Every structure is written in structure tokens, then in C-alpha cells.
C-alpha positions as CSV (number, residue, x, y, z in Angstrom):
1,X,1.2,8.6,-43.0
2,X,2.0,9.8,-39.6
3,X,0.9,13.6,-38.1
4,X,3.8,15.1,-36.1
5,X,2.7,17.4,-33.3
6,X,4.3,18.0,-29.4
7,X,7.5,18.4,-31.0
8,X,8.1,15.1,-32.8
9,X,5.0,13.0,-31.0
10,X,3.2,11.1,-33.2
11,X,-0.3,10.8,-33.8
12,X,-2.1,8.4,-35.8
13,X,-3.4,8.8,-38.9
14,X,-5.5,5.9,-40.8
15,X,-2.7,3.0,-41.8
16,X,-3.1,0.3,-44.0
17,X,-3.9,-2.2,-41.0
18,X,-6.1,0.5,-39.8
19,X,-8.2,0.6,-43.0
20,X,-8.1,-3.2,-43.1
21,X,-9.9,-3.2,-39.6
22,X,-12.2,-0.3,-40.9
23,X,-13.5,-2.4,-44.1
24,X,-13.9,-5.3,-42.2
25,X,-15.7,-3.6,-39.4
26,X,-17.9,-1.7,-41.9
27,X,-19.4,-5.3,-42.9
28,X,-20.8,-5.8,-39.6
29,X,-23.7,-3.9,-38.0
30,X,-23.7,-2.1,-34.8
31,X,-25.7,-5.0,-33.2
32,X,-23.1,-7.3,-34.4
33,X,-20.3,-5.7,-33.4
34,X,-21.5,-5.5,-30.3
35,X,-21.9,-9.5,-30.0
36,X,-18.5,-9.3,-31.3
37,X,-17.1,-7.8,-28.2
38,X,-19.6,-9.3,-25.8
39,X,-20.6,-12.7,-26.8
40,X,-18.9,-15.5,-24.6
41,X,-16.7,-18.2,-25.7
42,X,-17.2,-21.8,-24.6
43,X,-13.5,-21.9,-24.2
44,X,-13.4,-19.1,-21.8
45,X,-14.9,-21.8,-19.0
46,X,-15.0,-19.2,-16.2
47,X,-17.0,-16.3,-17.9
48,X,-20.6,-17.1,-18.4
49,X,-22.8,-14.7,-21.0
50,X,-26.5,-14.6,-19.6
51,X,-28.9,-12.8,-21.9
52,X,-27.4,-10.4,-24.9
53,X,-29.9,-12.3,-27.1
54,X,-30.8,-9.4,-29.2
55,X,-27.0,-10.1,-30.3
56,X,-27.0,-13.7,-30.3
57,X,-27.4,-14.1,-34.2
58,X,-24.4,-11.9,-34.8
59,X,-20.9,-13.7,-36.3
60,X,-18.5,-14.1,-33.2
61,X,-15.7,-12.2,-34.8
62,X,-14.1,-11.3,-31.4
63,X,-16.0,-13.7,-29.3
64,X,-13.9,-13.4,-26.5
65,X,-12.9,-9.6,-25.9
66,X,-15.6,-8.5,-23.3
67,X,-15.1,-11.3,-21.4
68,X,-11.5,-11.1,-21.3
69,X,-12.2,-7.5,-20.2
70,X,-14.2,-8.3,-17.5
71,X,-11.9,-11.1,-16.1
72,X,-9.4,-8.5,-16.2
73,X,-11.1,-6.3,-14.1
74,X,-11.9,-8.8,-11.5
75,X,-8.3,-9.6,-11.2
76,X,-7.0,-6.4,-10.9
77,X,-9.9,-5.1,-8.4
78,X,-9.3,-8.5,-6.8
79,X,-5.6,-8.0,-6.5
80,X,-6.3,-4.7,-4.9
81,X,-8.7,-6.1,-2.5
82,X,-6.5,-8.9,-1.7
83,X,-3.6,-6.4,-0.8
84,X,-5.6,-4.1,1.2
85,X,-6.6,-7.3,3.5
86,X,-3.0,-8.3,3.7
87,X,-1.9,-5.0,4.6
88,X,-4.9,-4.6,7.1
89,X,-4.5,-7.8,8.7
90,X,-0.9,-9.4,8.5
91,X,0.6,-7.3,11.1
92,X,-2.7,-7.4,13.5
93,X,-2.1,-10.7,15.0
94,X,0.2,-9.7,17.8
95,X,-1.5,-6.3,18.8
96,X,-1.6,-3.4,16.6
97,X,0.3,-1.8,19.2
98,X,3.3,-3.9,20.3
99,X,3.9,-2.8,23.8
100,X,3.7,-3.8,27.1
101,X,3.7,-2.6,30.9
102,X,5.3,-3.8,34.1
103,X,3.0,-5.9,36.5
104,X,3.8,-3.0,39.5
105,X,4.9,0.2,37.8
106,X,5.6,3.2,40.1
107,X,2.7,5.9,40.2
108,X,3.1,8.1,37.0
109,X,6.4,6.5,35.9
110,X,7.6,7.3,32.6
111,X,8.5,4.5,30.0
112,X,9.3,3.9,26.1
113,X,10.5,1.4,23.5
114,X,11.1,0.5,20.1
115,X,10.1,-2.3,18.0
116,X,10.5,-3.9,15.1
117,X,8.4,-7.2,13.3
118,X,8.4,-8.8,10.1
119,X,5.8,-11.0,8.2
120,X,5.4,-13.4,5.0
121,X,2.9,-15.6,3.9
122,X,0.7,-16.6,0.8
123,X,-2.8,-16.1,0.1
124,X,-5.4,-17.8,-2.3
125,X,-8.3,-15.9,-3.1
126,X,-11.6,-16.3,-5.2
127,X,-13.7,-13.2,-6.8
128,X,-16.7,-13.1,-8.8
129,X,-17.0,-10.2,-11.3
130,X,-20.2,-9.3,-12.8
131,X,-20.7,-6.9,-15.5
132,X,-23.9,-5.1,-16.0
133,X,-25.5,-2.4,-17.6
134,X,-24.2,-2.8,-20.7
135,X,-24.3,0.0,-23.4
136,X,-23.0,0.0,-26.9
137,X,-25.2,3.1,-28.4
138,X,-28.2,1.7,-26.7
139,X,-28.4,-0.5,-23.7
140,X,-28.2,-4.2,-23.8
141,X,-30.1,-6.7,-21.6
142,X,-28.1,-9.4,-19.7
143,X,-24.4,-9.7,-18.0
144,X,-21.4,-11.3,-18.3
145,X,-20.2,-13.3,-14.8
146,X,-16.6,-14.2,-14.5
147,X,-15.3,-16.5,-11.7
148,X,-11.2,-15.8,-10.8
149,X,-8.6,-16.9,-8.6
150,X,-6.1,-14.6,-7.6
151,X,-2.6,-15.9,-5.7
152,X,-0.7,-13.3,-3.7
153,X,2.9,-13.6,-1.8
154,X,3.9,-11.2,0.3
155,X,6.4,-10.2,3.1
156,X,7.0,-6.7,4.9
157,X,8.4,-5.3,8.1
158,X,6.9,-2.7,10.9
159,X,8.7,-0.7,12.8
160,X,7.6,1.5,15.6
161,X,8.2,3.4,18.4
162,X,6.4,4.6,21.7
163,X,6.3,6.6,24.9
164,X,4.4,5.8,28.2
165,X,3.0,7.0,31.3
166,X,2.5,4.1,33.7
167,X,0.6,3.7,36.5
168,X,-1.8,6.7,36.2
169,X,-4.7,5.7,38.7
170,X,-3.9,2.1,37.7
171,X,-3.7,2.9,34.0
172,X,-0.8,2.3,31.7
173,X,-0.9,4.4,28.9
174,X,1.4,4.2,25.7
175,X,1.4,6.5,22.3
176,X,3.5,6.0,19.7
177,X,4.0,6.1,15.6
178,X,4.8,3.5,13.2
179,X,6.3,3.1,9.8
180,X,6.3,-0.1,7.5
181,X,6.4,-1.6,4.1
182,X,4.4,-4.9,2.8
183,X,5.7,-6.1,-1.0
184,X,3.7,-8.2,-2.8
185,X,3.3,-10.3,-6.1
186,X,-0.1,-11.2,-7.2
187,X,-1.3,-13.1,-10.2
188,X,-4.3,-14.3,-11.7
189,X,-4.4,-18.0,-11.5
190,X,-8.0,-18.5,-13.0
191,X,-8.2,-22.3,-14.8
192,X,-9.8,-22.5,-17.8
193,X,-9.2,-19.2,-19.7
194,X,-8.4,-19.1,-23.3
195,X,-6.0,-17.4,-23.7
196,X,-5.0,-18.4,-20.5
197,X,-4.9,-15.7,-18.0
198,X,-1.7,-13.6,-17.7
199,X,-2.6,-10.9,-15.1
200,X,0.6,-10.0,-13.1
201,X,0.9,-7.4,-10.2
202,X,3.8,-6.2,-8.1
203,X,3.0,-4.0,-5.3
204,X,4.8,-1.8,-2.7
205,X,3.0,-0.8,0.1
206,X,4.6,2.0,2.2
207,X,2.4,2.9,5.2
208,X,2.5,5.5,8.0
209,X,0.6,5.3,11.3
210,X,0.0,6.5,14.9
211,X,-1.3,4.3,17.5
212,X,-2.1,4.1,21.5
213,X,-2.6,1.5,23.8
214,X,-3.8,1.4,27.3
215,X,-4.0,-1.3,30.1
216,X,-5.6,-2.0,33.3
217,X,-5.1,-5.2,35.1
218,X,-5.9,-7.7,32.3
219,X,-7.9,-5.4,30.7
220,X,-6.3,-4.3,27.3
221,X,-7.2,-2.0,24.4
222,X,-5.3,-0.5,21.4
223,X,-6.0,1.7,18.3
224,X,-4.1,2.5,15.3
225,X,-4.6,5.0,12.4
226,X,-2.5,4.3,9.6
227,X,-2.0,5.9,5.9
228,X,-1.4,3.4,3.1
229,X,-0.1,3.8,-0.3
230,X,-0.9,1.1,-2.7
231,X,2.0,1.3,-5.7
232,X,1.0,-1.2,-8.4
233,X,2.6,-2.0,-11.3
234,X,0.5,-4.4,-13.4
235,X,1.1,-6.2,-16.7
236,X,-1.3,-8.4,-19.1
237,X,0.0,-9.8,-22.6
238,X,-3.8,-10.3,-23.3
239,X,-4.8,-6.6,-22.8
240,X,-1.7,-5.0,-24.1
241,X,-0.4,-3.9,-20.4
242,X,3.3,-3.8,-19.6
243,X,4.8,-2.6,-16.5
244,X,2.3,-0.1,-16.3
245,X,1.7,1.7,-12.7
246,X,-1.6,1.9,-11.1
247,X,-2.0,3.4,-7.9
248,X,-4.3,3.8,-4.9
249,X,-4.2,5.3,-1.7
250,X,-6.2,5.1,1.5
251,X,-6.8,5.4,5.2
252,X,-7.6,2.7,8.0
253,X,-8.7,2.7,11.7
254,X,-7.9,-0.1,13.3
255,X,-9.6,-1.0,17.2
256,X,-8.7,-4.0,19.4
257,X,-9.9,-4.9,23.0
258,X,-8.7,-8.0,25.1
259,X,-9.1,-9.3,28.5
260,X,-6.3,-11.4,29.9
261,X,-7.5,-13.8,32.8
262,X,-5.2,-15.7,34.8
263,X,-6.9,-19.5,35.1
264,X,-4.5,-20.9,37.6
265,X,-1.0,-23.2,37.2
266,X,0.3,-20.5,34.9
267,X,-2.4,-20.9,32.2
268,X,-4.1,-17.9,30.9
269,X,-7.2,-17.5,28.6
270,X,-7.7,-14.2,26.5
271,X,-10.7,-13.4,24.6
272,X,-10.4,-10.4,22.2
273,X,-12.5,-8.7,19.8
274,X,-11.3,-6.1,17.2
275,X,-12.4,-4.3,13.8
276,X,-10.4,-2.9,10.9
277,X,-12.2,0.1,8.7
278,X,-10.4,1.2,5.6
279,X,-11.1,3.3,2.6
280,X,-9.2,3.7,-0.4
281,X,-9.4,5.9,-3.4
282,X,-7.9,4.3,-6.7
283,X,-6.5,5.9,-9.8
284,X,-7.7,5.6,-13.5
285,X,-6.3,2.9,-15.4
286,X,-6.0,3.0,-19.2
287,X,-6.0,-0.4,-20.5
288,X,-4.1,-0.2,-24.0
289,X,-5.5,-3.4,-25.6
290,X,-4.2,-5.4,-28.2
291,X,-5.1,-2.9,-31.5
292,X,-2.0,-0.8,-30.8
293,X,0.3,-3.9,-31.5
294,X,-1.1,-4.9,-34.9
295,X,-3.7,-7.5,-33.6
296,X,-6.6,-7.6,-36.6
297,X,-10.0,-7.4,-35.5
298,X,-10.9,-11.2,-34.8
299,X,-9.9,-13.3,-31.7
300,X,-7.6,-12.0,-29.6
301,X,-8.6,-8.2,-30.4
302,X,-9.2,-6.1,-26.9
303,X,-10.1,-2.5,-27.6
304,X,-8.6,0.2,-25.4
305,X,-10.6,0.4,-21.9
306,X,-10.7,3.0,-19.4
307,X,-11.3,1.6,-16.1
308,X,-12.3,3.5,-13.2
309,X,-12.9,2.1,-9.8
310,X,-15.1,3.2,-7.1
311,X,-13.8,3.9,-3.7
312,X,-13.2,0.6,-1.8
313,X,-14.3,0.5,1.7
314,X,-13.8,-2.2,3.7
315,X,-15.6,-3.0,7.6
316,X,-13.6,-5.8,8.6
317,X,-14.6,-7.5,12.0
318,X,-12.9,-10.0,14.4
319,X,-13.7,-12.4,17.0
320,X,-11.3,-14.2,18.7
321,X,-9.5,-16.3,21.8
322,X,-5.6,-16.7,22.6
323,X,-5.0,-19.4,25.3
324,X,-1.6,-19.9,26.5
325,X,1.2,-21.0,29.8
326,X,3.8,-19.7,30.9
327,X,7.3,-21.7,31.7
328,X,10.6,-20.5,33.1
329,X,13.9,-22.2,31.9
330,X,17.0,-20.8,33.7
331,X,16.5,-16.6,33.1
332,X,14.1,-17.1,30.0
333,X,10.7,-17.3,30.6
334,X,8.7,-18.7,27.5
335,X,4.9,-18.4,26.8
336,X,3.3,-20.6,24.2
337,X,-0.2,-20.0,23.0
338,X,-2.7,-20.9,20.4
339,X,-5.3,-18.8,18.9
340,X,-8.2,-19.3,16.6
341,X,-10.2,-16.0,15.2
342,X,-13.1,-15.4,12.9
343,X,-13.4,-12.6,10.2
344,X,-16.0,-11.2,8.5
345,X,-16.1,-8.8,5.8
346,X,-19.5,-6.2,6.3
347,X,-18.9,-4.2,3.1
348,X,-20.2,-5.7,-0.2
349,X,-18.6,-5.6,-3.4
350,X,-16.4,-3.3,-5.0
351,X,-17.8,-1.3,-8.1
352,X,-15.8,-0.2,-11.3
353,X,-16.9,1.2,-14.7
354,X,-15.4,0.2,-18.0
355,X,-15.5,2.2,-20.7
356,X,-13.9,1.4,-24.5
357,X,-12.2,4.2,-26.3
358,X,-12.2,3.3,-29.8
359,X,-10.8,6.7,-31.1
360,X,-7.6,6.2,-29.6
361,X,-6.6,3.9,-32.4
362,X,-7.6,6.1,-34.9
363,X,-10.0,7.9,-37.3
364,X,-11.0,4.7,-38.6
365,X,-12.4,3.5,-35.3
366,X,-13.7,7.2,-34.4
367,X,-17.4,6.7,-35.5
368,X,-17.9,3.6,-33.5
369,X,-20.0,4.5,-30.0
370,X,-18.5,3.7,-26.8
371,X,-19.0,0.0,-25.3
372,X,-19.3,0.4,-21.5
373,X,-20.3,-1.7,-18.8
374,X,-20.4,-1.5,-14.6
375,X,-18.6,-4.4,-13.3
376,X,-19.1,-5.7,-9.5
377,X,-16.3,-7.5,-7.8
378,X,-17.4,-9.6,-5.0
379,X,-15.7,-9.3,-1.2
380,X,-13.9,-11.9,1.1
381,X,-16.8,-12.7,2.8
382,X,-16.2,-15.0,6.1
383,X,-12.9,-16.9,7.0
384,X,-11.4,-18.6,9.9
385,X,-7.7,-17.9,11.5
386,X,-5.9,-20.4,13.6
387,X,-2.5,-20.1,14.8
388,X,0.3,-21.2,17.1
389,X,3.2,-19.0,18.6
390,X,5.4,-18.5,21.5
391,X,6.8,-15.3,23.2
392,X,9.9,-14.9,25.5
393,X,12.4,-12.8,26.8
394,X,15.5,-13.0,29.2
395,X,15.6,-11.9,33.0
396,X,18.6,-10.3,32.6
397,X,18.1,-7.9,29.7
398,X,15.2,-5.5,28.6
399,X,14.2,-7.3,25.3
400,X,11.1,-9.3,24.6
401,X,10.3,-11.4,21.2
402,X,7.7,-13.4,19.6
403,X,7.1,-15.6,16.7
404,X,4.0,-17.3,15.7
405,X,2.4,-18.8,12.4
406,X,-1.3,-18.6,11.3
407,X,-3.5,-20.4,8.5
408,X,-6.6,-18.9,7.0
409,X,-9.2,-20.8,5.5
410,X,-13.2,-19.7,3.9
411,X,-15.2,-20.2,1.2
412,X,-13.1,-17.2,-0.6
413,X,-9.7,-17.3,1.0
414,X,-7.1,-19.7,2.3
415,X,-3.4,-19.3,3.0
416,X,-0.6,-18.9,5.8
417,X,1.7,-16.5,7.4
418,X,4.3,-16.3,9.5
419,X,4.8,-13.4,11.8
420,X,7.7,-12.3,14.3
421,X,8.8,-9.3,16.2
422,X,11.3,-8.2,19.1
423,X,10.9,-5.0,21.3
424,X,13.5,-3.3,23.5
425,X,11.8,-1.5,26.3
426,X,13.1,1.2,28.8
427,X,11.4,0.9,32.3
428,X,13.1,2.9,35.1
429,X,11.4,0.0,37.5
430,X,13.9,-1.8,39.8
431,X,10.5,-3.9,40.7
432,X,9.3,-4.4,37.2
433,X,10.9,-8.4,37.4
434,X,8.4,-10.9,37.6
435,X,7.5,-14.6,35.7
436,X,4.1,-13.6,33.9
437,X,4.0,-12.6,30.3
438,X,0.3,-11.3,30.9
439,X,0.5,-8.7,27.7
440,X,1.3,-9.0,24.4
441,X,4.9,-8.1,24.9
442,X,5.9,-7.6,28.3
443,X,8.6,-4.9,30.2
444,X,10.8,-5.7,32.8
445,X,13.1,-3.5,34.9
446,X,16.1,-1.3,33.8
447,X,18.0,0.9,35.6
448,X,16.7,3.7,38.2
449,X,15.8,7.2,36.3
450,X,18.7,9.7,36.1
451,X,19.1,13.1,34.8
452,X,19.3,12.8,31.3
453,X,21.5,15.4,28.9
454,X,21.0,16.0,25.2
455,X,24.0,17.7,24.5
456,X,26.8,16.5,22.2
457,X,27.4,15.0,18.7
458,X,25.2,12.2,17.3
459,X,25.0,9.6,14.3
460,X,22.1,7.7,13.5
461,X,19.9,5.7,10.7
462,X,16.2,5.9,9.8
463,X,13.4,4.5,7.8
464,X,10.0,5.7,6.7
465,X,8.0,6.5,3.7
466,X,7.5,9.6,2.0
467,X,4.4,10.5,-0.1
468,X,2.7,13.5,-2.0
469,X,1.3,15.0,-5.3
470,X,2.7,16.7,-8.1
471,X,1.1,18.9,-10.3
472,X,2.0,19.0,-14.2
473,X,1.2,21.6,-16.8
474,X,2.2,21.1,-20.5
475,X,3.3,24.4,-22.3
476,X,2.2,23.8,-25.1
477,X,-1.5,23.3,-25.0
478,X,-1.9,23.6,-21.5
479,X,-2.9,20.0,-20.6
480,X,-2.7,19.0,-17.2
481,X,-2.1,15.9,-14.8
482,X,-1.3,15.4,-11.0
483,X,-0.1,11.9,-10.3
484,X,0.8,11.1,-6.4
485,X,3.6,9.5,-5.3
486,X,4.9,7.2,-2.4
487,X,7.7,4.9,-1.4
488,X,9.6,3.3,0.9
489,X,13.0,5.4,2.0
490,X,16.1,4.6,4.6
491,X,18.9,6.5,5.2
492,X,21.6,8.0,7.9
493,X,22.0,11.4,9.7
494,X,24.7,13.3,11.5
495,X,23.6,16.2,14.0
496,X,24.8,17.8,17.4
497,X,22.5,19.0,20.0
498,X,23.3,21.9,22.9
499,X,21.1,21.7,25.8
500,X,20.3,24.8,28.1
501,X,18.1,24.1,30.9
502,X,15.2,22.0,29.4
503,X,15.6,23.6,26.1
504,X,17.8,21.8,23.4
505,X,19.1,23.5,20.2
506,X,20.4,21.2,17.4
507,X,21.7,21.2,13.6
508,X,20.9,17.8,11.7
509,X,21.7,17.1,7.9
510,X,20.5,13.6,6.8
511,X,20.5,11.4,3.4
512,X,18.0,8.8,2.3
513,X,18.0,6.4,-0.3
514,X,14.0,5.9,-1.8
515,X,12.0,4.0,-4.6
516,X,9.4,6.5,-4.5
517,X,7.1,6.5,-7.6
518,X,3.7,7.4,-9.0
519,X,1.7,7.5,-12.2
520,X,-1.5,8.8,-13.7
521,X,-2.8,9.1,-17.2
522,X,-1.2,11.9,-19.6
523,X,-3.2,14.6,-21.0
524,X,-1.3,14.0,-24.4
525,X,-2.4,11.0,-25.3
526,X,-4.4,7.7,-24.1
527,X,-1.2,5.5,-24.3
528,X,0.9,7.6,-22.2
529,X,1.1,7.7,-18.4
530,X,2.8,10.6,-16.8
531,X,5.3,9.2,-13.9
532,X,7.3,10.8,-11.3
533,X,10.0,9.0,-9.2
534,X,13.0,9.9,-7.0
535,X,16.3,7.7,-6.0
536,X,17.5,10.1,-2.8
537,X,16.1,12.9,-0.7
538,X,18.1,15.1,2.0
539,X,17.4,17.6,4.2
540,X,19.3,20.3,6.2
541,X,17.5,21.6,9.1
542,X,17.9,23.3,12.4
543,X,16.3,21.9,15.4
544,X,14.6,23.6,18.9
545,X,13.5,21.2,21.4
546,X,11.9,20.9,25.1
547,X,12.9,18.1,27.4
548,X,9.4,17.5,28.7
549,X,10.3,14.3,30.9
550,X,14.0,14.8,30.7
551,X,14.0,11.6,28.6
552,X,11.2,12.6,26.2
553,X,12.6,15.3,24.0
554,X,10.1,17.3,21.7
555,X,10.9,19.5,19.0
556,X,10.2,21.6,15.7
557,X,12.5,21.7,13.0
558,X,12.8,23.5,9.5
559,X,15.0,23.8,6.4
560,X,16.1,23.0,3.0
561,X,15.3,19.6,1.0
562,X,17.3,18.3,-2.0
563,X,16.0,15.6,-4.0
564,X,16.7,13.7,-7.3
565,X,13.6,13.5,-10.0
566,X,12.6,11.7,-12.7
567,X,9.9,12.9,-14.8
568,X,8.6,10.4,-17.4
569,X,5.8,10.1,-20.3
570,X,5.6,6.4,-20.2
571,X,4.3,4.4,-23.3
572,X,2.0,1.9,-21.7
573,X,1.7,-0.3,-24.9
574,X,3.2,-4.0,-24.3
575,X,4.9,-3.6,-27.8
576,X,8.4,-1.7,-28.2
577,X,7.3,-0.8,-31.8
578,X,3.6,-0.5,-32.3
579,X,2.3,-1.1,-35.6
580,X,-0.1,2.0,-35.0
581,X,2.2,5.2,-33.8
582,X,1.0,7.2,-31.2
583,X,1.2,9.6,-28.8
584,X,3.8,9.0,-26.1
585,X,5.8,5.7,-27.4
586,X,8.4,5.5,-27.3
587,X,8.9,6.8,-23.8
588,X,10.6,10.1,-22.9
589,X,12.0,11.2,-19.7
590,X,13.8,14.0,-17.7
591,X,16.2,14.0,-14.6
592,X,16.8,17.0,-12.4
593,X,18.2,17.8,-9.2
594,X,15.8,20.0,-6.9
595,X,16.0,22.4,-4.0
596,X,13.1,23.3,-1.8
597,X,12.5,23.6,2.0
598,X,10.9,21.5,4.6
599,X,9.6,21.8,8.4
600,X,8.1,19.3,10.9
601,X,8.1,18.2,14.4
602,X,9.0,14.9,16.2
603,X,9.9,13.4,19.6
604,X,13.1,11.5,20.6
605,X,13.2,9.3,23.4
606,X,16.3,8.3,25.5
607,X,16.5,4.6,25.9
608,X,20.2,4.7,27.4
609,X,22.6,7.3,28.4
610,X,23.7,7.4,24.7
611,X,21.2,5.7,22.6
612,X,17.7,7.5,21.9
613,X,14.8,6.5,19.7
614,X,13.2,9.2,17.3
615,X,9.8,9.7,15.4
616,X,9.2,12.6,13.0
617,X,7.1,14.1,10.0
618,X,7.9,16.9,7.6
619,X,6.3,18.5,5.1
620,X,8.4,19.2,2.2
621,X,7.9,21.8,-1.1
622,X,10.3,21.5,-4.2
623,X,8.6,24.1,-5.7
624,X,7.8,24.2,-9.5
625,X,10.8,23.2,-12.3
626,X,10.5,22.7,-15.9
627,X,11.4,19.8,-17.4
628,X,11.9,18.8,-21.4
629,X,9.9,15.5,-22.3
630,X,10.5,15.0,-26.1
631,X,10.8,18.4,-27.0
632,X,7.7,19.4,-25.0
633,X,8.1,22.2,-21.7
634,X,6.7,20.7,-18.9
635,X,6.3,22.6,-15.3
636,X,6.3,20.5,-12.3
637,X,5.3,21.0,-9.2
638,X,6.2,18.4,-6.3
639,X,5.5,18.8,-2.6
640,X,4.5,16.0,0.1
641,X,5.7,14.2,3.6
642,X,7.9,12.3,5.1
643,X,7.4,9.8,8.3
644,X,10.2,7.9,10.0
645,X,11.7,6.0,12.8
646,X,15.3,6.1,13.5
647,X,18.1,5.6,16.0
648,X,20.4,7.8,17.4
649,X,24.1,7.3,18.8
650,X,25.2,10.4,21.1
651,X,29.1,10.6,21.6
652,X,30.0,11.8,25.4
653,X,26.7,11.0,27.1
């Protein structure tokens, strides 16, 4: 009853179950079968069928199937749109560059700092999905509209470092880099569905970026360019999905402008405007359906679907105002404030394509033509955000901090978030102390600048992200796929520097834990995903640097990279023992330790005589290695990038 190929992988032949389905489906006309898959159900209150009158006379054997599919698309794409909005705006509320400048810096003065902030919150988002251009052999007139409600809980952290040139003809100029991670859990909370909504999505969103900021008096402007990696893990019992990876990646550009106006009696008002543009590319998702688990042709049957999401583009505009005052208590200066903003999404909905793949269930279903549809999911529209917060600094230290809470409300969104951060700032300016917090995170005095030396042993810790791509080639039939990967990483390092005049030579070794992962559909079968993951990554490199501003070291580095990789052909069906045996089930994996090379560049800024903060990006290439997955020889190439921010403690400084 089972054909065996790919060294033991099972391909479907018609089983008793499939024969029973075939006999039942053959009793229906093509038009009747379309009605079976597309007709609405009164019980599915959030989905409405319009038109499709030519199919209305058919017996409703599987009346909910298409409505369930469209609702699933709405929930899955809605979850992506919600997560994209979260990562775009969660850290926006306290300036995209958490930097500041003293009131009276000396001309051409150097500065720099390191900062971290965290965020957590909850969102409810409503979306409307409209299925049109429905075809089953021939085009069908009509559409299906589903209204869904998505809930998201999210939390994350962002870390950055920058260096500055202050009072350049009155301007304070900052350039820096940032890394971060946002995790979220999203679920379809649409009421009135039968069966009840069951879609869940667990996301990890590592991101990396560059930013710049400038101030002139009360005028503030900043911008940030960021790369985002959306690593979804989706489940939906109603569609046969269990822990299936579904990934997206994109780029965003953020800009803000503000003017801080002193209105007397230590009060200020700060109008501002900003935008966030982003574009995200989404991988294909093969939805297994319920047939592989043995659900017969009838209520609850969902065929295998292929979901293809077009690029998601967003242009989110913002207008806002912040009002606050300054209060001094002892050596602590407090700045309570309130803010109000309005956001508007200028792009329309997201368009997806949904296509059935009946042949994945075996020869009995192969004669059926594809059932296809476009699905348009609505955007966020307009919403308001209202916040309360407080910033603080101690006159006796170089630390500043803030904490704020925000509430969002609109036609399609409501929720809340809490956001807080801290920054350590180096500014060699003995006259920088003062009572005002005129910018988002002001800086204050530090010891006068002295000649800075980089020689000595050091230890450190860092956090960041790694991302890239793989190329898989199955040696039995030449099939290929190219899963991309991304993840958060954190680790430690040890090294030694030797300085000669302005030149610094060194050697460094590090090791990091990472939750890197990625997946795309395999070429070996519809119900198999090719997944790549890694648990640790290490490098040993040499460094050559130049101390451009004494405290600012710029460098290049290169050496070897070592990682442990796990490759898997993962079964996407939600049944441990599918009724219909298929290629890819059960899952099979292979793990290898791989050796390659790496090269990159970075900067390091001396905060104190012994403590410095670094920011770097490296490219790595682990070459090609052969894995064996269920007897299939598979060549896998992997390469990518590492971006991190870290602290070094140098001995004997």
C-alpha cells in the first residue's frame, strides 16, 4: 500500500481511506465540489459568502472549508502585520536614538555612550480578509469576507552604543548601532467561529540597525535604518498545523523631528513628527490541511493549501506632542511628562494568494483542478497613543533613565505598553552639569579627557543577532531549497591588545549561545519543511585597529568561525502517525560541527580607563557540508552575518 523511495521515505498510494474519499467525491459534480469547499456556514458567523449563486444548489458536505481557510489567512497575515507594527513602534516612543548632549559642550568635543531599554505590552487588532478571484477549473462569481480579531502579548529589549562629535558649529552629531529582540505570542481571538478559532503564532524577532541623531539648541532630528527577522512558529489544529515555521524578513527606515521649547517656570512643550517605512518579504507556507490526519470528506475537512503572501509594505506616519516640567530633589533631577500622538497607516491591505494542492493527498485526488483565490487583508488605519512618563538623572553620576506607559486606541487596534531605559554617557566636559533635561536623554559631566591607551588583556560580554541563508541540494534527485535563518545570540570573549602609536593589534576569541532557526518547504514532498538551526557559534580572530580619537578605536578583524548546526526535514502534519503516509513524516535530522571563516569591522569607545563598549558586524561562511537525512545525502551551504554590541573590561588600564 506504500511506495518507498528516497531511501525509506513513504509516498502515498491510494489507501482504503483515500478510496472512500474518492468514491464520495466522484458522486459530486465539479460545481458541487466547489460549493462543498466554498459555501458559507451560518455557524461561522464572522465569515460571509456573497454571490457564488451557481454553486448554491450543491449539497454542503464541507460547507466550512473555504471560510476556515480564509479566516486562517486573515489570522496568519494579521499576526504578521501586528508584529511588524509592534517592532516598528514599540521602541519609537522615547526617540529612536536614545542619546543626548550637554547644554554647553566645548567646540569639537568627543562623546559617546551605551544604553539599553525594554518594552512589554498587549494589543488587540481587528482585520478583515476578503477572498476574491475564486476559481475551480473555471472562475466563480462572488467572494468570502471574514472578520478576525488577533491578540498579541509582546516583550523585548534593545541595546545600542554611539559616539559623538559635539558643538560642531553649534550642532551635536551622534552615530551609533543597535541590536534588539522582540518576542511575542499571537492568537486568533475571533468569536463566533465553528469550530472555534485555533490559530496561534509564537514569534522571535531579532533586529539590527544603524542610527544617527543631531541637535541644535532645542531642535532634534534622528533616523534609524533597521533589518528585522520575523521567525514565526504557527499552529492551528483546524488546519493541521503544529509548530510549523513560517518566516519573513524586511527592512525599515524611521525618521523623527522635534523641537523642545522652553515655556518658562521649568516647563517645556515638544511638538514632533515622524514616519516608519518598512517592507517585508514573506516565505511561502504549505498548510497541511486535515486530510493527512484522517478527517474524511465532510465537516472539518480542509485540503492542503499553499499560502503565498505578497511583500508587506507599510508607511506609518505620526504627529505628536510632549509636555513636561523639571523638578530637582537633592542631587536628582526629575522630568515628568505627558504625550499624545496620532498614527496613520498610509498603505492599503496585504494581498495573498491561496491555492489548493489536492494531489498531495494521493492519486485519488489528483484529477481535481486547483481551487485558488486571492485574499486581501485590511491594514491598521488610524489610531491614537497617549502616554505618561518620567525621566531622571543623578548630578553625581553619568547615568540617566526614563520610564513611561502608553495606551493605544483606534477603530482596528487597542492596547497598552510599558517602556523604560537607562544610559551611561561619557562626556569630558566639566561644565556640562545643569538642571534641564532638554532632550530625550541628556548627558552630564565626566572627567576631563586624557590620553587613552588600548594595550592589555580584556574580557567581555556581548549580545546581538545572526542571520543569513542556506542552500540545500538533495543528491538523489537534484532538488534544491534555500531556507533563511536568524536568531538572537549572546556570549563572552577574551582578548589581548598591543598599541603602537595610534595603531592597535590584537587577538580575540569568543563563544555565543544562539537560538538561530529558519525553514522553507522542502522539494522532497508537500508535507516536509527543510529546517536549519544552531545552538552555538564561536570565532577566533585577529584585529588591526586605529585609535582615531584616542577613545574611539576603529578596526577590521578576520579569522575562523565554528558552529554546531542541526538540519532537519520536518513533518508539518499535526498527527504523529498520519493516516496517509507521506514523504517527510516522521521528521528526520542530522547535526554537525562546522568550520569556516569570518571577517568584519567594528568600533570600540572607551567609557572609562578600563571599560569600553564595542559595536561590530562580521560576515561568516561555513562552506558546504554533507548531511544524511533519512538516508538522503544532502549538501548544505551556510553563510551569514553577525552583528553585536558588547562591553569590555581591560586589565591594567
